[in-house]
ZAMARGU-4260 file (C-alpha; in steps of 0.2 Angstrom, whole numbers, plus 5000, padded with zeros to 4 digits):
<rodrens>
0) 4944/5187/5057 | 4931/5176/5050 | 4939/5177/5033 | 4956/5172/5041 | 4948/5157/5049
5) 4940/5152/5033 | 4956/5154/5023 | 4965/5143/5037 | 4952/5130/5035 | 4956/5128/5016
10) 4975/5131/5016 | 4980/5113/5018 | 4969/5109/5003 | 4976/5123/4992 | 4994/5118/4997
15) 4990/5100/4991 | 4982/5106/4975 | 4996/5118/4971 | 5008/5102/4973 | 4997/5092/4961
20) 4994/5106/4949 | 5012/5113/4948 | 5025/5103/4955 | 5020/5086/4948 | 5018/5092/4930
25) 5036/5099/4931 | 5043/5083/4938 | 5034/5073/4924 | 5042/5084/4911 | 5059/5080/4919
30) 5054/5061/4919 | 5054/5060/4938 | 5041/5049/4946 | 5025/5059/4952 | 5027/5048/4968
35) 5043/5055/4973 | 5036/5073/4969 | 5021/5070/4982 | 5033/5062/4995 | 5045/5076/4993
40) 5032/5089/4995 | 5025/5080/5010 | 5042/5082/5019 | 5044/5099/5013 | 5027/5105/5019
45) 5025/5095/5035 | 5029/5100/5053 | 5047/5092/5051 | 5050/5102/5035 | 5046/5121/5033
50) 5035/5119/5049 | 5050/5117/5060 | 5056/5134/5054 | 5040/5145/5056 | 5044/5150/5074
55) 5059/5160/5067 | 5051/5164/5051 | 5032/5166/5054 | 5027/5168/5036 | 5032/5150/5033
60) 5016/5145/5042 | 5007/5149/5025 | 5017/5136/5017 | 5015/5122/5030 | 5002/5109/5032
65) 4995/5112/5050 | 4983/5097/5051 | 4993/5081/5047 | 4981/5070/5056 | 4966/5076/5046
70) 4977/5074/5030 | 4981/5056/5035 | 4962/5051/5038 | 4958/5058/5020 | 4973/5050/5013
75) 4968/5033/5018 | 4954/5034/5005 | 4969/5034/4992 | 4972/5016/4996 | 4954/5011/4996
80) 4951/5018/4979 | 4967/5010/4973 | 4962/4993/4978 | 4944/4996/4971 | 4952/5000/4954
85) 4963/4984/4955 | 4948/4973/4958 | 4939/4981/4944 | 4953/4976/4932 | 4952/4958/4939
90) 4937/4945/4939 | 4934/4931/4951 | 4939/4918/4937 | 4955/4927/4935 | 4959/4929/4953
95) 4955/4910/4955 | 4968/4906/4941 | 4981/4917/4952 | 4978/4907/4968 | 4995/4898/4967
100) 5004/4915/4967 | 4992/4923/4979 | 4991/4909/4993 | 5008/4900/4988 | 5020/4914/4985
105) 5011/4927/4995 | 5008/4917/5010 | 5026/4911/5010 | 5033/4928/5009 | 5023/4935/5023
110) 5028/4920/5034 | 5046/4919/5029 | 5049/4938/5030 | 5041/4939/5047 | 5050/4924/5055
115) 5067/4931/5048 | 5065/4948/5055 | 5058/4941/5071 | 5072/4929/5074 | 5085/4944/5071
120) 5076/4955/5082 | 5076/4941/5096 | 5095/4939/5093 | 5097/4958/5095 | 5089/4956/5113
125) 5071/4960/5110 | 5058/4950/5119 | 5047/4937/5109 | 5032/4948/5108 | 5041/4964/5102
130) 5051/4953/5089 | 5034/4945/5083 | 5026/4963/5081 | 5042/4969/5072 | 5042/4954/5060
135) 5023/4955/5056 | 5024/4974/5053 | 5040/4975/5043 | 5036/4960/5032 | 5022/4970/5023
140) 5025/4980/5007 | 5017/4996/4999 | 5003/4992/4988 | 4999/5011/4987 | 5016/5015/4979
145) 5021/4999/4970 | 5004/4996/4960 | 5004/5014/4953 | 5022/5013/4948 | 5018/4996/4939
150) 5004/5004/4930 | 5015/5019/4925 | 5027/5007/4917 | 5013/4996/4910 | 5020/4981/4919
155) 5006/4976/4929 | 5002/4961/4918 | 5020/4955/4916 | 5027/4940/4926 | 5034/4951/4938
160) 5019/4962/4939 | 5007/4947/4942 | 5019/4940/4956 | 5021/4957/4964 | 5002/4960/4964
165) 4998/4943/4971 | 5010/4945/4986 | 5003/4962/4989 | 4985/4956/4989 | 4989/4942/5001
170) 4997/4955/5012 | 4981/4965/5012 | 4971/4949/5017 | 4983/4946/5031 | 4981/4963/5039
175) 4965/4958/5048 | 4973/4942/5056 | 4989/4952/5061 | 4978/4965/5070 | 4968/4951/5079
180) 4985/4943/5084 | 4991/4960/5091 | 4974/4962/5101 | 4976/4944/5108 | 4994/4947/5113
185) 4989/4964/5121 | 4975/4955/5132 | 4987/4941/5137 | 5001/4952/5144 | 4994/4950/5162
190) 4992/4931/5160 | 4972/4934/5159 | 4969/4923/5145 | 4954/4928/5135 | 4946/4921/5119
195) 4939/4938/5115 | 4951/4943/5102 | 4950/4925/5094 | 4931/4927/5094 | 4932/4944/5086
200) 4939/4936/5070 | 4923/4927/5068 | 4913/4943/5063 | 4927/4947/5051 | 4926/4931/5042
205) 4907/4931/5041 | 4907/4949/5036 | 4918/4945/5021 | 4906/4932/5016 | 4891/4943/5019
210) 4900/4958/5009 | 4902/4946/4994 | 4884/4939/4995 | 4876/4956/4998 | 4887/4964/4984
215) 4881/4951/4971 | 4863/4954/4976 | 4863/4973/4977 | 4878/4981/4968 | 4874/4975/4950
220) 4856/4979/4950 | 4859/4996/4958 | 4872/5001/4945 | 4859/4996/4931 | 4846/5006/4938
225) 4857/5021/4940 | 4864/5019/4922 | 4846/5019/4915 | 4843/5037/4923 | 4857/5043/4910
230) 4864/5055/4922 | 4883/5057/4924 | 4881/5065/4941 | 4870/5051/4948 | 4882/5039/4941
235) 4897/5047/4949 | 4888/5048/4966 | 4884/5029/4965 | 4901/5024/4960 | 4908/5034/4975
240) 4895/5027/4986 | 4900/5009/4981 | 4919/5012/4985 | 4917/5021/5001 | 4902/5011/5007
245) 4910/4994/5003 | 4926/5001/5013 | 4915/5007/5028 | 4906/4990/5028 | 4922/4981/5028
250) 4929/4991/5042 | 4913/4988/5053 | 4917/4970/5054 | 4935/4972/5058 | 4943/4970/5040
255) 4953/4984/5031 | 4943/4997/5021 | 4954/4993/5006 | 4949/4975/5006 | 4931/4979/5006
260) 4933/4991/4991 | 4944/4977/4982 | 4929/4965/4984 | 4917/4978/4977 | 4928/4980/4962
265) 4929/4962/4959 | 4910/4961/4960 | 4908/4974/4946 | 4922/4968/4935 | 4911/4957/4925
270) 4897/4969/4923 | 4894/4980/4908 | 4897/4996/4917 | 4915/4992/4922 | 4923/5004/4909
275) 4911/5018/4914 | 4914/5015/4932 | 4933/5015/4929 | 4933/5032/4920 | 4922/5039/4934
280) 4933/5034/4949 | 4950/5036/4941 | 4952/5055/4944 | 4947/5053/4962 | 4960/5038/4964
285) 4974/5049/4957 | 4971/5064/4968 | 4968/5054/4984 | 4983/5043/4981 | 4993/5059/4979
290) 4987/5065/4995 | 4992/5048/5002 | 5010/5050/4997 | 5010/5067/5004 | 5004/5061/5021
295) 5018/5048/5021 | 5030/5062/5018 | 5023/5072/5032 | 5025/5058/5044 | 5044/5057/5041
300) 5051/5064/5057 | 5067/5072/5052 | 5072/5076/5070 | 5073/5058/5074 | 5083/5054/5058
305) 5095/5068/5062 | 5097/5062/5080 | 5101/5044/5075 | 5105/5044/5056 | 5116/5028/5057
310) 5104/5017/5066 | 5089/5022/5056 | 5098/5021/5039 | 5105/5004/5045 | 5088/4998/5049
315) 5081/5004/5032 | 5094/4995/5022 | 5095/4979/5033 | 5077/4975/5032 | 5075/4980/5014
320) 5090/4969/5009 | 5083/4955/5020 | 5065/4956/5013 | 5072/4957/4995 | 5083/4942/4997
325) 5069/4931/5004 | 5057/4937/4990 | 5070/4933/4977 | 5073/4916/4983 | 5054/4912/4984
330) 5051/4920/4967 | 5065/4908/4960 | 5057/4893/4969 | 5040/4898/4960 | 5050/4897/4943
335) 5051/4915/4939 | 5066/4920/4928 | 5081/4929/4936 | 5076/4946/4929 | 5057/4944/4934
340) 5062/4937/4951 | 5074/4952/4955 | 5061/4965/4949 | 5048/4957/4960 | 5060/4957/4975
345) 5065/4975/4972 | 5047/4981/4972 | 5042/4971/4987 | 5058/4974/4998 | 5053/4991/5006
350) 5041/4994/5019 | 5022/4998/5017 | 5008/5008/5023 | 5000/4995/5034 | 5017/4994/5044
355) 5010/5011/5051 | 4993/5003/5056 | 5002/4988/5064 | 5015/4997/5074 | 5003/5010/5080
360) 4991/4996/5086 | 5006/4988/5095 | 5011/5004/5104 | 4992/5007/5109 | 4992/4989/5117
365) 5009/4993/5125 | 5017/4978/5116 | 5030/4989/5108 | 5041/5003/5117 | 5035/5020/5109
370) 5053/5026/5106 | 5058/5009/5097 | 5041/5010/5087 | 5044/5028/5082 | 5062/5024/5076
375) 5055/5009/5066 | 5042/5020/5059 | 5054/5033/5052 | 5065/5018/5045 | 5050/5011/5036
380) 5044/5028/5030 | 5062/5031/5023 | 5062/5014/5014 | 5045/5019/5005 | 5055/5034/4998
385) 5067/5021/4990 | 5053/5011/4981 | 5053/5022/4965 | 5072/5020/4964 | 5072/5001/4967
390) 5058/5000/4953 | 5070/5009/4941 | 5084/4998/4945 | 5073/4983/4942 | 5067/4990/4926
395) 5085/4994/4920 | 5091/4976/4925 | 5076/4968/4915 | 5080/4979/4900 | 5098/4973/4901
400) 5094/4955/4903 | 5082/4956/4887 | 5095/4965/4877 | 5108/4952/4881 | 5096/4937/4878
405) 5098/4930/4860 | 5083/4930/4849 | 5075/4914/4847 | 5080/4905/4831 | 5067/4904/4817
410) 5059/4887/4815 | 5067/4875/4804 | 5058/4871/4788 | 5069/4856/4785 | 5061/4839/4787
415) 5065/4830/4803 | 5076/4815/4802 | 5068/4798/4807
</rodrens>
């Protein structure tokens, strides 16, 4: 009995490692994105996949992930490690040079997409609060899926890659204000006005400044001290402490863990230990991101999709098309070429992981009907499945445009006429 219990405790981990070690390499050989492999594995191994059949076929319980909530909590670290690695590849100076894209293009994208979705939701008969919540949730894209796809294609430093990353970064920064807004709307439902949610944003702002200041004072000396010990194990422990510690510190002051890890990465980007930290953290990031994609697949409620396929698919296509059209227009306004603007629009059109956070928070505050919220969650999850396909379309369009573009003429050696 004790042996069975112990085996059950580790079954979910074994299933995930089998997916990472067997399924994904096969997909790589077939030139299929590993992201799609992890997403599909999540659907198959989750309670709405094989789990729905284990009542009639009990042996399928051995092939089903039994604790999706525990997997989801651990999977959140995948996004945290991803943002840390992104910060590690940047620097404060480089981030400052991108400020026009981050705060200009990124800020306008969130405002324009959220407003457009909210207006359409209002026209469809939803109240102002529900429409606002839906707009804020569905304006956010998926950092966890888009950035690995760009890295896989070595496109993160292209014009489309920089524009995409800038918008995603601004969206991550916007999560804290959005959650504060939801808390404010929740407290204001019974006309009992309170400044508590607004005051709650002050610790977040102060915490952000404190995180930067403390990081400059502590992180660099700590990593130098650990490096002098010349112990790979200690260096690994210190690197993991930095990532998870910075994330928890940010969460304690009301920010997202991912944003805290990103700031820690930025602070260490200009140190002499950057490359060593990157090599140490990379395997953990890859595995935890894989677990994140599995958890997204697990959350896809196939029973709701089967009950209302036209509604859910219509929502997915409609929101994706609307977001993509707005991003394309804004990217052209920011003087990106047609191919780069289209690639950016396709990468940012689908839903993202923070939509789960926003919608769950809104349902908890009773700002959003739970049935509607769950339907939107399924549509948003389904749109995340489409991101690798949209990215492939964007890459194909870019290649076609480049192939059709005539080569620049060689510089003339003739003397100019005066």
